[in-house]
mmCIF file of the N, C-alpha and C atoms, coordinates in Angstrom:
data_MODEL
# 
_entry.id   MODEL 
# 
loop_
_atom_site.group_PDB 
_atom_site.id 
_atom_site.type_symbol 
_atom_site.label_atom_id 
_atom_site.label_alt_id 
_atom_site.label_comp_id 
_atom_site.label_asym_id 
_atom_site.label_entity_id 
_atom_site.label_seq_id 
_atom_site.pdbx_PDB_ins_code 
_atom_site.Cartn_x 
_atom_site.Cartn_y 
_atom_site.Cartn_z 
_atom_site.occupancy 
_atom_site.B_iso_or_equiv 
_atom_site.pdbx_formal_charge 
_atom_site.auth_seq_id 
_atom_site.auth_comp_id 
_atom_site.auth_asym_id 
_atom_site.auth_atom_id 
_atom_site.pdbx_PDB_model_num 
ATOM 1   N N  . UNK A 1 1  ? 114.177 116.938 67.813 1.00 0.00 ? 1  UNK A N  1 
ATOM 2   C CA . UNK A 1 1  ? 113.039 116.422 68.538 1.00 0.00 ? 1  UNK A CA 1 
ATOM 3   C C  . UNK A 1 1  ? 113.116 114.894 68.552 1.00 0.00 ? 1  UNK A C  1 
ATOM 4   N N  . UNK A 1 2  ? 113.112 114.329 69.721 1.00 0.00 ? 2  UNK A N  1 
ATOM 5   C CA . UNK A 1 2  ? 113.216 112.875 69.866 1.00 0.00 ? 2  UNK A CA 1 
ATOM 6   C C  . UNK A 1 2  ? 111.833 112.298 70.118 1.00 0.00 ? 2  UNK A C  1 
ATOM 7   N N  . UNK A 1 3  ? 111.302 111.611 69.127 1.00 0.00 ? 3  UNK A N  1 
ATOM 8   C CA . UNK A 1 3  ? 109.997 110.980 69.285 1.00 0.00 ? 3  UNK A CA 1 
ATOM 9   C C  . UNK A 1 3  ? 110.235 109.483 69.413 1.00 0.00 ? 3  UNK A C  1 
ATOM 10  N N  . UNK A 1 4  ? 110.032 108.984 70.610 1.00 0.00 ? 4  UNK A N  1 
ATOM 11  C CA . UNK A 1 4  ? 110.281 107.578 70.868 1.00 0.00 ? 4  UNK A CA 1 
ATOM 12  C C  . UNK A 1 4  ? 108.974 106.924 71.284 1.00 0.00 ? 4  UNK A C  1 
ATOM 13  N N  . UNK A 1 5  ? 108.486 106.039 70.465 1.00 0.00 ? 5  UNK A N  1 
ATOM 14  C CA . UNK A 1 5  ? 107.264 105.307 70.783 1.00 0.00 ? 5  UNK A CA 1 
ATOM 15  C C  . UNK A 1 5  ? 107.658 103.900 71.205 1.00 0.00 ? 5  UNK A C  1 
ATOM 16  N N  . UNK A 1 6  ? 107.469 103.623 72.464 1.00 0.00 ? 6  UNK A N  1 
ATOM 17  C CA . UNK A 1 6  ? 107.763 102.295 72.960 1.00 0.00 ? 6  UNK A CA 1 
ATOM 18  C C  . UNK A 1 6  ? 106.600 101.360 72.662 1.00 0.00 ? 6  UNK A C  1 
ATOM 19  N N  . UNK A 1 7  ? 106.930 100.134 72.381 1.00 0.00 ? 7  UNK A N  1 
ATOM 20  C CA . UNK A 1 7  ? 105.921 99.122  72.087 1.00 0.00 ? 7  UNK A CA 1 
ATOM 21  C C  . UNK A 1 7  ? 105.578 98.349  73.361 1.00 0.00 ? 7  UNK A C  1 
ATOM 22  N N  . UNK A 1 8  ? 104.559 97.527  73.250 1.00 0.00 ? 8  UNK A N  1 
ATOM 23  C CA . UNK A 1 8  ? 104.182 96.667  74.357 1.00 0.00 ? 8  UNK A CA 1 
ATOM 24  C C  . UNK A 1 8  ? 105.331 95.706  74.688 1.00 0.00 ? 8  UNK A C  1 
ATOM 25  N N  . UNK A 1 9  ? 106.012 95.237  73.681 1.00 0.00 ? 9  UNK A N  1 
ATOM 26  C CA . UNK A 1 9  ? 107.166 94.357  73.911 1.00 0.00 ? 9  UNK A CA 1 
ATOM 27  C C  . UNK A 1 9  ? 108.263 95.091  74.672 1.00 0.00 ? 9  UNK A C  1 
ATOM 28  N N  . UNK A 1 10 ? 108.492 96.359  74.324 1.00 0.00 ? 10 UNK A N  1 
ATOM 29  C CA . UNK A 1 10 ? 109.476 97.173  75.045 1.00 0.00 ? 10 UNK A CA 1 
ATOM 30  C C  . UNK A 1 10 ? 109.072 97.331  76.510 1.00 0.00 ? 10 UNK A C  1 
ATOM 31  N N  . UNK A 1 11 ? 107.773 97.581  76.736 1.00 0.00 ? 11 UNK A N  1 
ATOM 32  C CA . UNK A 1 11 ? 107.290 97.762  78.098 1.00 0.00 ? 11 UNK A CA 1 
ATOM 33  C C  . UNK A 1 11 ? 107.488 96.494  78.928 1.00 0.00 ? 11 UNK A C  1 
ATOM 34  N N  . UNK A 1 12 ? 107.161 95.355  78.363 1.00 0.00 ? 12 UNK A N  1 
ATOM 35  C CA . UNK A 1 12 ? 107.348 94.097  79.094 1.00 0.00 ? 12 UNK A CA 1 
ATOM 36  C C  . UNK A 1 12 ? 108.823 93.894  79.440 1.00 0.00 ? 12 UNK A C  1 
ATOM 37  N N  . UNK A 1 13 ? 109.710 94.186  78.511 1.00 0.00 ? 13 UNK A N  1 
ATOM 38  C CA . UNK A 1 13 ? 111.145 94.067  78.792 1.00 0.00 ? 13 UNK A CA 1 
ATOM 39  C C  . UNK A 1 13 ? 111.547 95.037  79.903 1.00 0.00 ? 13 UNK A C  1 
ATOM 40  N N  . UNK A 1 14 ? 111.043 96.256  79.852 1.00 0.00 ? 14 UNK A N  1 
ATOM 41  C CA . UNK A 1 14 ? 111.354 97.251  80.875 1.00 0.00 ? 14 UNK A CA 1 
ATOM 42  C C  . UNK A 1 14 ? 110.876 96.807  82.256 1.00 0.00 ? 14 UNK A C  1 
ATOM 43  N N  . UNK A 1 15 ? 109.744 96.119  82.287 1.00 0.00 ? 15 UNK A N  1 
ATOM 44  C CA . UNK A 1 15 ? 109.184 95.635  83.548 1.00 0.00 ? 15 UNK A CA 1 
ATOM 45  C C  . UNK A 1 15 ? 109.838 94.330  84.017 1.00 0.00 ? 15 UNK A C  1 
ATOM 46  N N  . UNK A 1 16 ? 110.771 93.812  83.220 1.00 0.00 ? 16 UNK A N  1 
ATOM 47  C CA . UNK A 1 16 ? 111.462 92.584  83.605 1.00 0.00 ? 16 UNK A CA 1 
ATOM 48  C C  . UNK A 1 16 ? 110.659 91.327  83.315 1.00 0.00 ? 16 UNK A C  1 
ATOM 49  N N  . UNK A 1 17 ? 109.739 91.430  82.361 1.00 0.00 ? 17 UNK A N  1 
ATOM 50  C CA . UNK A 1 17 ? 108.876 90.300  82.013 1.00 0.00 ? 17 UNK A CA 1 
ATOM 51  C C  . UNK A 1 17 ? 109.260 89.750  80.650 1.00 0.00 ? 17 UNK A C  1 
ATOM 52  N N  . UNK A 1 18 ? 108.984 88.472  80.443 1.00 0.00 ? 18 UNK A N  1 
ATOM 53  C CA . UNK A 1 18 ? 109.188 87.873  79.122 1.00 0.00 ? 18 UNK A CA 1 
ATOM 54  C C  . UNK A 1 18 ? 108.357 88.658  78.126 1.00 0.00 ? 18 UNK A C  1 
ATOM 55  N N  . UNK A 1 19 ? 108.908 88.923  76.946 1.00 0.00 ? 19 UNK A N  1 
ATOM 56  C CA . UNK A 1 19 ? 108.224 89.856  76.053 1.00 0.00 ? 19 UNK A CA 1 
ATOM 57  C C  . UNK A 1 19 ? 107.986 89.375  74.627 1.00 0.00 ? 19 UNK A C  1 
ATOM 58  N N  . UNK A 1 20 ? 107.963 88.075  74.425 1.00 0.00 ? 20 UNK A N  1 
ATOM 59  C CA . UNK A 1 20 ? 107.576 87.605  73.088 1.00 0.00 ? 20 UNK A CA 1 
ATOM 60  C C  . UNK A 1 20 ? 106.065 87.817  72.935 1.00 0.00 ? 20 UNK A C  1 
ATOM 61  N N  . UNK A 1 21 ? 105.585 87.769  71.723 1.00 0.00 ? 21 UNK A N  1 
ATOM 62  C CA . UNK A 1 21 ? 104.142 87.928  71.500 1.00 0.00 ? 21 UNK A CA 1 
ATOM 63  C C  . UNK A 1 21 ? 103.351 86.884  72.278 1.00 0.00 ? 21 UNK A C  1 
ATOM 64  N N  . UNK A 1 22 ? 103.843 85.649  72.287 1.00 0.00 ? 22 UNK A N  1 
ATOM 65  C CA . UNK A 1 22 ? 103.159 84.576  73.015 1.00 0.00 ? 22 UNK A CA 1 
ATOM 66  C C  . UNK A 1 22 ? 103.181 84.839  74.522 1.00 0.00 ? 22 UNK A C  1 
ATOM 67  N N  . UNK A 1 23 ? 104.310 85.332  75.034 1.00 0.00 ? 23 UNK A N  1 
ATOM 68  C CA . UNK A 1 23 ? 104.411 85.645  76.462 1.00 0.00 ? 23 UNK A CA 1 
ATOM 69  C C  . UNK A 1 23 ? 103.418 86.740  76.852 1.00 0.00 ? 23 UNK A C  1 
ATOM 70  N N  . UNK A 1 24 ? 103.303 87.745  76.021 1.00 0.00 ? 24 UNK A N  1 
ATOM 71  C CA . UNK A 1 24 ? 102.382 88.848  76.301 1.00 0.00 ? 24 UNK A CA 1 
ATOM 72  C C  . UNK A 1 24 ? 100.940 88.360  76.272 1.00 0.00 ? 24 UNK A C  1 
ATOM 73  N N  . UNK A 1 25 ? 100.586 87.565  75.270 1.00 0.00 ? 25 UNK A N  1 
ATOM 74  C CA . UNK A 1 25 ? 99.227  87.006  75.199 1.00 0.00 ? 25 UNK A CA 1 
ATOM 75  C C  . UNK A 1 25 ? 98.918  86.175  76.438 1.00 0.00 ? 25 UNK A C  1 
ATOM 76  N N  . UNK A 1 26 ? 99.870  85.368  76.855 1.00 0.00 ? 26 UNK A N  1 
ATOM 77  C CA . UNK A 1 26 ? 99.691  84.523  78.035 1.00 0.00 ? 26 UNK A CA 1 
ATOM 78  C C  . UNK A 1 26 ? 99.526  85.386  79.294 1.00 0.00 ? 26 UNK A C  1 
ATOM 79  N N  . UNK A 1 27 ? 100.357 86.403  79.433 1.00 0.00 ? 27 UNK A N  1 
ATOM 80  C CA . UNK A 1 27 ? 100.273 87.286  80.596 1.00 0.00 ? 27 UNK A CA 1 
ATOM 81  C C  . UNK A 1 27 ? 98.892  87.949  80.650 1.00 0.00 ? 27 UNK A C  1 
ATOM 82  N N  . UNK A 1 28 ? 98.430  88.462  79.539 1.00 0.00 ? 28 UNK A N  1 
ATOM 83  C CA . UNK A 1 28 ? 97.123  89.134  79.487 1.00 0.00 ? 28 UNK A CA 1 
ATOM 84  C C  . UNK A 1 28 ? 96.011  88.146  79.839 1.00 0.00 ? 28 UNK A C  1 
ATOM 85  N N  . UNK A 1 29 ? 96.087  86.945  79.315 1.00 0.00 ? 29 UNK A N  1 
ATOM 86  C CA . UNK A 1 29 ? 95.058  85.939  79.595 1.00 0.00 ? 29 UNK A CA 1 
ATOM 87  C C  . UNK A 1 29 ? 95.048  85.531  81.067 1.00 0.00 ? 29 UNK A C  1 
ATOM 88  N N  . UNK A 1 30 ? 96.210  85.525  81.701 1.00 0.00 ? 30 UNK A N  1 
ATOM 89  C CA . UNK A 1 30 ? 96.318  85.073  83.088 1.00 0.00 ? 30 UNK A CA 1 
ATOM 90  C C  . UNK A 1 30 ? 96.103  86.183  84.119 1.00 0.00 ? 30 UNK A C  1 
ATOM 91  N N  . UNK A 1 31 ? 96.033  87.441  83.671 1.00 0.00 ? 31 UNK A N  1 
ATOM 92  C CA . UNK A 1 31 ? 95.938  88.561  84.611 1.00 0.00 ? 31 UNK A CA 1 
ATOM 93  C C  . UNK A 1 31 ? 94.829  89.549  84.260 1.00 0.00 ? 31 UNK A C  1 
ATOM 94  N N  . UNK A 1 32 ? 93.611  89.075  84.037 1.00 0.00 ? 32 UNK A N  1 
ATOM 95  C CA . UNK A 1 32 ? 92.533  90.028  83.732 1.00 0.00 ? 32 UNK A CA 1 
ATOM 96  C C  . UNK A 1 32 ? 92.247  90.911  84.948 1.00 0.00 ? 32 UNK A C  1 
ATOM 97  N N  . UNK A 1 33 ? 91.864  92.153  84.682 1.00 0.00 ? 33 UNK A N  1 
ATOM 98  C CA . UNK A 1 33 ? 91.546  93.082  85.763 1.00 0.00 ? 33 UNK A CA 1 
ATOM 99  C C  . UNK A 1 33 ? 90.090  93.519  85.678 1.00 0.00 ? 33 UNK A C  1 
ATOM 100 N N  . UNK A 1 34 ? 89.457  93.584  86.828 1.00 0.00 ? 34 UNK A N  1 
ATOM 101 C CA . UNK A 1 34 ? 88.102  94.135  86.900 1.00 0.00 ? 34 UNK A CA 1 
ATOM 102 C C  . UNK A 1 34 ? 88.182  95.628  86.601 1.00 0.00 ? 34 UNK A C  1 
ATOM 103 N N  . UNK A 1 35 ? 87.105  96.175  86.103 1.00 0.00 ? 35 UNK A N  1 
ATOM 104 C CA . UNK A 1 35 ? 87.066  97.600  85.762 1.00 0.00 ? 35 UNK A CA 1 
ATOM 105 C C  . UNK A 1 35 ? 87.405  98.476  86.963 1.00 0.00 ? 35 UNK A C  1 
ATOM 106 N N  . UNK A 1 36 ? 87.109  97.996  88.156 1.00 0.00 ? 36 UNK A N  1 
ATOM 107 C CA . UNK A 1 36 ? 87.332  98.792  89.368 1.00 0.00 ? 36 UNK A CA 1 
ATOM 108 C C  . UNK A 1 36 ? 88.783  98.780  89.850 1.00 0.00 ? 36 UNK A C  1 
ATOM 109 N N  . UNK A 1 37 ? 89.648  97.972  89.219 1.00 0.00 ? 37 UNK A N  1 
ATOM 110 C CA . UNK A 1 37 ? 91.038  97.856  89.658 1.00 0.00 ? 37 UNK A CA 1 
ATOM 111 C C  . UNK A 1 37 ? 91.943  98.648  88.719 1.00 0.00 ? 37 UNK A C  1 
ATOM 112 N N  . UNK A 1 38 ? 92.632  99.597  89.276 1.00 0.00 ? 38 UNK A N  1 
ATOM 113 C CA . UNK A 1 38 ? 93.592  100.394 88.516 1.00 0.00 ? 38 UNK A CA 1 
ATOM 114 C C  . UNK A 1 38 ? 94.767  99.519  88.090 1.00 0.00 ? 38 UNK A C  1 
ATOM 115 N N  . UNK A 1 39 ? 95.290  99.770  86.917 1.00 0.00 ? 39 UNK A N  1 
ATOM 116 C CA . UNK A 1 39 ? 96.423  98.986  86.424 1.00 0.00 ? 39 UNK A CA 1 
ATOM 117 C C  . UNK A 1 39 ? 97.564  98.959  87.445 1.00 0.00 ? 39 UNK A C  1 
ATOM 118 N N  . UNK A 1 40 ? 97.910  100.097 87.989 1.00 0.00 ? 40 UNK A N  1 
ATOM 119 C CA . UNK A 1 40 ? 99.062  100.151 88.884 1.00 0.00 ? 40 UNK A CA 1 
ATOM 120 C C  . UNK A 1 40 ? 98.770  99.615  90.281 1.00 0.00 ? 40 UNK A C  1 
ATOM 121 N N  . UNK A 1 41 ? 97.512  99.324  90.572 1.00 0.00 ? 41 UNK A N  1 
ATOM 122 C CA . UNK A 1 41 ? 97.139  98.736  91.868 1.00 0.00 ? 41 UNK A CA 1 
ATOM 123 C C  . UNK A 1 41 ? 96.925  97.226  91.770 1.00 0.00 ? 41 UNK A C  1 
ATOM 124 N N  . UNK A 1 42 ? 97.147  96.672  90.593 1.00 0.00 ? 42 UNK A N  1 
ATOM 125 C CA . UNK A 1 42 ? 96.974  95.229  90.403 1.00 0.00 ? 42 UNK A CA 1 
ATOM 126 C C  . UNK A 1 42 ? 97.937  94.479  91.317 1.00 0.00 ? 42 UNK A C  1 
ATOM 127 N N  . UNK A 1 43 ? 97.473  93.393  91.918 1.00 0.00 ? 43 UNK A N  1 
ATOM 128 C CA . UNK A 1 43 ? 98.285  92.681  92.912 1.00 0.00 ? 43 UNK A CA 1 
ATOM 129 C C  . UNK A 1 43 ? 99.492  91.942  92.339 1.00 0.00 ? 43 UNK A C  1 
ATOM 130 N N  . UNK A 1 44 ? 99.562  91.793  91.033 1.00 0.00 ? 44 UNK A N  1 
ATOM 131 C CA . UNK A 1 44 ? 100.655 91.016  90.455 1.00 0.00 ? 44 UNK A CA 1 
ATOM 132 C C  . UNK A 1 44 ? 101.910 91.840  90.151 1.00 0.00 ? 44 UNK A C  1 
ATOM 133 N N  . UNK A 1 45 ? 101.859 93.164  90.310 1.00 0.00 ? 45 UNK A N  1 
ATOM 134 C CA . UNK A 1 45 ? 103.058 93.981  90.088 1.00 0.00 ? 45 UNK A CA 1 
ATOM 135 C C  . UNK A 1 45 ? 103.880 94.046  91.366 1.00 0.00 ? 45 UNK A C  1 
ATOM 136 N N  . UNK A 1 46 ? 105.184 94.097  91.202 1.00 0.00 ? 46 UNK A N  1 
ATOM 137 C CA . UNK A 1 46 ? 106.005 94.408  92.369 1.00 0.00 ? 46 UNK A CA 1 
ATOM 138 C C  . UNK A 1 46 ? 106.048 95.931  92.505 1.00 0.00 ? 46 UNK A C  1 
ATOM 139 N N  . UNK A 1 47 ? 106.607 96.409  93.581 1.00 0.00 ? 47 UNK A N  1 
ATOM 140 C CA . UNK A 1 47 ? 106.600 97.847  93.863 1.00 0.00 ? 47 UNK A CA 1 
ATOM 141 C C  . UNK A 1 47 ? 107.265 98.648  92.740 1.00 0.00 ? 47 UNK A C  1 
ATOM 142 N N  . UNK A 1 48 ? 108.414 98.192  92.277 1.00 0.00 ? 48 UNK A N  1 
ATOM 143 C CA . UNK A 1 48 ? 109.157 98.913  91.241 1.00 0.00 ? 48 UNK A CA 1 
ATOM 144 C C  . UNK A 1 48 ? 108.364 98.992  89.937 1.00 0.00 ? 48 UNK A C  1 
ATOM 145 N N  . UNK A 1 49 ? 107.701 97.910  89.558 1.00 0.00 ? 49 UNK A N  1 
ATOM 146 C CA . UNK A 1 49 ? 106.905 97.906  88.331 1.00 0.00 ? 49 UNK A CA 1 
ATOM 147 C C  . UNK A 1 49 ? 105.749 98.899  88.436 1.00 0.00 ? 49 UNK A C  1 
ATOM 148 N N  . UNK A 1 50 ? 105.046 98.867  89.543 1.00 0.00 ? 50 UNK A N  1 
ATOM 149 C CA . UNK A 1 50 ? 103.911 99.775  89.739 1.00 0.00 ? 50 UNK A CA 1 
ATOM 150 C C  . UNK A 1 50 ? 104.377 101.225 89.748 1.00 0.00 ? 50 UNK A C  1 
ATOM 151 N N  . UNK A 1 51 ? 105.466 101.511 90.424 1.00 0.00 ? 51 UNK A N  1 
ATOM 152 C CA . UNK A 1 51 ? 105.983 102.882 90.494 1.00 0.00 ? 51 UNK A CA 1 
ATOM 153 C C  . UNK A 1 51 ? 106.436 103.369 89.125 1.00 0.00 ? 51 UNK A C  1 
ATOM 154 N N  . UNK A 1 52 ? 107.059 102.501 88.355 1.00 0.00 ? 52 UNK A N  1 
ATOM 155 C CA . UNK A 1 52 ? 107.496 102.884 87.012 1.00 0.00 ? 52 UNK A CA 1 
ATOM 156 C C  . UNK A 1 52 ? 106.300 103.351 86.184 1.00 0.00 ? 52 UNK A C  1 
ATOM 157 N N  . UNK A 1 53 ? 105.224 102.569 86.196 1.00 0.00 ? 53 UNK A N  1 
ATOM 158 C CA . UNK A 1 53 ? 104.050 102.939 85.402 1.00 0.00 ? 53 UNK A CA 1 
ATOM 159 C C  . UNK A 1 53 ? 103.371 104.192 85.950 1.00 0.00 ? 53 UNK A C  1 
ATOM 160 N N  . UNK A 1 54 ? 103.278 104.323 87.263 1.00 0.00 ? 54 UNK A N  1 
ATOM 161 C CA . UNK A 1 54 ? 102.674 105.521 87.854 1.00 0.00 ? 54 UNK A CA 1 
ATOM 162 C C  . UNK A 1 54 ? 103.455 106.774 87.466 1.00 0.00 ? 54 UNK A C  1 
ATOM 163 N N  . UNK A 1 55 ? 104.759 106.715 87.575 1.00 0.00 ? 55 UNK A N  1 
ATOM 164 C CA . UNK A 1 55 ? 105.591 107.868 87.246 1.00 0.00 ? 55 UNK A CA 1 
ATOM 165 C C  . UNK A 1 55 ? 105.541 108.189 85.756 1.00 0.00 ? 55 UNK A C  1 
ATOM 166 N N  . UNK A 1 56 ? 105.521 107.165 84.917 1.00 0.00 ? 56 UNK A N  1 
ATOM 167 C CA . UNK A 1 56 ? 105.431 107.399 83.470 1.00 0.00 ? 56 UNK A CA 1 
ATOM 168 C C  . UNK A 1 56 ? 104.134 108.120 83.129 1.00 0.00 ? 56 UNK A C  1 
ATOM 169 N N  . UNK A 1 57 ? 103.019 107.677 83.723 1.00 0.00 ? 57 UNK A N  1 
ATOM 170 C CA . UNK A 1 57 ? 101.734 108.343 83.483 1.00 0.00 ? 57 UNK A CA 1 
ATOM 171 C C  . UNK A 1 57 ? 101.763 109.784 83.991 1.00 0.00 ? 57 UNK A C  1 
ATOM 172 N N  . UNK A 1 58 ? 102.278 109.963 85.208 1.00 0.00 ? 58 UNK A N  1 
ATOM 173 C CA . UNK A 1 58 ? 102.314 111.292 85.817 1.00 0.00 ? 58 UNK A CA 1 
ATOM 174 C C  . UNK A 1 58 ? 103.121 112.267 84.963 1.00 0.00 ? 58 UNK A C  1 
ATOM 175 N N  . UNK A 1 59 ? 104.215 111.790 84.405 1.00 0.00 ? 59 UNK A N  1 
ATOM 176 C CA . UNK A 1 59 ? 105.112 112.641 83.619 1.00 0.00 ? 59 UNK A CA 1 
ATOM 177 C C  . UNK A 1 59 ? 104.747 112.682 82.135 1.00 0.00 ? 59 UNK A C  1 
ATOM 178 N N  . UNK A 1 60 ? 103.673 111.966 81.763 1.00 0.00 ? 60 UNK A N  1 
ATOM 179 C CA . UNK A 1 60 ? 103.284 111.860 80.354 1.00 0.00 ? 60 UNK A CA 1 
ATOM 180 C C  . UNK A 1 60 ? 104.481 111.444 79.502 1.00 0.00 ? 60 UNK A C  1 
ATOM 181 N N  . UNK A 1 61 ? 105.182 110.441 79.988 1.00 0.00 ? 61 UNK A N  1 
ATOM 182 C CA . UNK A 1 61 ? 106.413 109.959 79.363 1.00 0.00 ? 61 UNK A CA 1 
ATOM 183 C C  . UNK A 1 61 ? 106.127 109.195 78.066 1.00 0.00 ? 61 UNK A C  1 
ATOM 184 N N  . UNK A 1 62 ? 107.202 108.911 77.354 1.00 0.00 ? 62 UNK A N  1 
ATOM 185 C CA . UNK A 1 62 ? 107.098 108.170 76.097 1.00 0.00 ? 62 UNK A CA 1 
ATOM 186 C C  . UNK A 1 62 ? 106.500 106.781 76.275 1.00 0.00 ? 62 UNK A C  1 
ATOM 187 N N  . UNK A 1 63 ? 106.501 106.275 77.495 1.00 0.00 ? 63 UNK A N  1 
ATOM 188 C CA . UNK A 1 63 ? 105.966 104.951 77.785 1.00 0.00 ? 63 UNK A CA 1 
ATOM 189 C C  . UNK A 1 63 ? 104.440 104.928 77.833 1.00 0.00 ? 63 UNK A C  1 
ATOM 190 N N  . UNK A 1 64 ? 103.795 106.072 77.885 1.00 0.00 ? 64 UNK A N  1 
ATOM 191 C CA . UNK A 1 64 ? 102.341 106.132 78.114 1.00 0.00 ? 64 UNK A CA 1 
ATOM 192 C C  . UNK A 1 64 ? 101.522 105.337 77.095 1.00 0.00 ? 64 UNK A C  1 
ATOM 193 N N  . UNK A 1 65 ? 101.894 105.374 75.848 1.00 0.00 ? 65 UNK A N  1 
ATOM 194 C CA . UNK A 1 65 ? 101.144 104.633 74.834 1.00 0.00 ? 65 UNK A CA 1 
ATOM 195 C C  . UNK A 1 65 ? 101.148 103.139 75.103 1.00 0.00 ? 65 UNK A C  1 
ATOM 196 N N  . UNK A 1 66 ? 102.307 102.602 75.430 1.00 0.00 ? 66 UNK A N  1 
ATOM 197 C CA . UNK A 1 66 ? 102.419 101.162 75.720 1.00 0.00 ? 66 UNK A CA 1 
ATOM 198 C C  . UNK A 1 66 ? 101.695 100.818 77.020 1.00 0.00 ? 66 UNK A C  1 
ATOM 199 N N  . UNK A 1 67 ? 101.783 101.692 78.009 1.00 0.00 ? 67 UNK A N  1 
ATOM 200 C CA . UNK A 1 67 ? 101.097 101.453 79.286 1.00 0.00 ? 67 UNK A CA 1 
ATOM 201 C C  . UNK A 1 67 ? 99.587  101.494 79.078 1.00 0.00 ? 67 UNK A C  1 
ATOM 202 N N  . UNK A 1 68 ? 99.109  102.438 78.295 1.00 0.00 ? 68 UNK A N  1 
ATOM 203 C CA . UNK A 1 68 ? 97.674  102.505 77.993 1.00 0.00 ? 68 UNK A CA 1 
ATOM 204 C C  . UNK A 1 68 ? 97.210  101.250 77.255 1.00 0.00 ? 68 UNK A C  1 
ATOM 205 N N  . UNK A 1 69 ? 98.031  100.782 76.328 1.00 0.00 ? 69 UNK A N  1 
ATOM 206 C CA . UNK A 1 69 ? 97.681  99.564  75.597 1.00 0.00 ? 69 UNK A CA 1 
ATOM 207 C C  . UNK A 1 69 ? 97.565  98.371  76.546 1.00 0.00 ? 69 UNK A C  1 
ATOM 208 N N  . UNK A 1 70 ? 98.523  98.243  77.450 1.00 0.00 ? 70 UNK A N  1 
ATOM 209 C CA . UNK A 1 70 ? 98.470  97.160  78.427 1.00 0.00 ? 70 UNK A CA 1 
ATOM 210 C C  . UNK A 1 70 ? 97.245  97.303  79.321 1.00 0.00 ? 70 UNK A C  1 
ATOM 211 N N  . UNK A 1 71 ? 96.974  98.501  79.766 1.00 0.00 ? 71 UNK A N  1 
ATOM 212 C CA . UNK A 1 71 ? 95.805  98.759  80.597 1.00 0.00 ? 71 UNK A CA 1 
ATOM 213 C C  . UNK A 1 71 ? 94.529  98.310  79.886 1.00 0.00 ? 71 UNK A C  1 
ATOM 214 N N  . UNK A 1 72 ? 94.397  98.671  78.633 1.00 0.00 ? 72 UNK A N  1 
ATOM 215 C CA . UNK A 1 72 ? 93.209  98.276  77.854 1.00 0.00 ? 72 UNK A CA 1 
ATOM 216 C C  . UNK A 1 72 ? 93.119  96.763  77.700 1.00 0.00 ? 72 UNK A C  1 
ATOM 217 N N  . UNK A 1 73 ? 94.226  96.116  77.413 1.00 0.00 ? 73 UNK A N  1 
ATOM 218 C CA . UNK A 1 73 ? 94.226  94.670  77.238 1.00 0.00 ? 73 UNK A CA 1 
ATOM 219 C C  . UNK A 1 73 ? 93.814  93.946  78.515 1.00 0.00 ? 73 UNK A C  1 
ATOM 220 N N  . UNK A 1 74 ? 94.335  94.397  79.649 1.00 0.00 ? 74 UNK A N  1 
ATOM 221 C CA . UNK A 1 74 ? 94.040  93.721  80.910 1.00 0.00 ? 74 UNK A CA 1 
ATOM 222 C C  . UNK A 1 74 ? 92.614  93.986  81.400 1.00 0.00 ? 74 UNK A C  1 
ATOM 223 N N  . UNK A 1 75 ? 91.999  95.056  80.921 1.00 0.00 ? 75 UNK A N  1 
ATOM 224 C CA . UNK A 1 75 ? 90.630  95.380  81.329 1.00 0.00 ? 75 UNK A CA 1 
ATOM 225 C C  . UNK A 1 75 ? 89.572  94.888  80.355 1.00 0.00 ? 75 UNK A C  1 
ATOM 226 N N  . UNK A 1 76 ? 89.972  94.239  79.275 1.00 0.00 ? 76 UNK A N  1 
ATOM 227 C CA . UNK A 1 76 ? 89.002  93.673  78.328 1.00 0.00 ? 76 UNK A CA 1 
ATOM 228 C C  . UNK A 1 76 ? 88.402  92.406  78.906 1.00 0.00 ? 76 UNK A C  1 
ATOM 229 N N  . UNK A 1 77 ? 87.118  92.188  78.626 1.00 0.00 ? 77 UNK A N  1 
ATOM 230 C CA . UNK A 1 77 ? 86.524  90.897  79.033 1.00 0.00 ? 77 UNK A CA 1 
ATOM 231 C C  . UNK A 1 77 ? 87.201  89.758  78.270 1.00 0.00 ? 77 UNK A C  1 
ATOM 232 N N  . UNK A 1 78 ? 87.492  88.691  78.960 1.00 0.00 ? 78 UNK A N  1 
ATOM 233 C CA . UNK A 1 78 ? 88.148  87.524  78.310 1.00 0.00 ? 78 UNK A CA 1 
ATOM 234 C C  . UNK A 1 78 ? 87.220  86.343  78.308 1.00 0.00 ? 78 UNK A C  1 
# 
């Protein structure tokens, strides 16, 4: 049984984004989302990034935990 838990840093690398802790904090601070905006519909993703997250959620992939964490971070009041 392969249990692979990807981290937020792994997700940022997968999305082609800088993934240091400081880079992630900066990204979250610069990209807050209103509650009415779905993570994958955010205007700052390119098509491939949005599709990757949509497919991961649909397939309940190992990436879901990291994607959920990012979703929560971007939807928090700043």
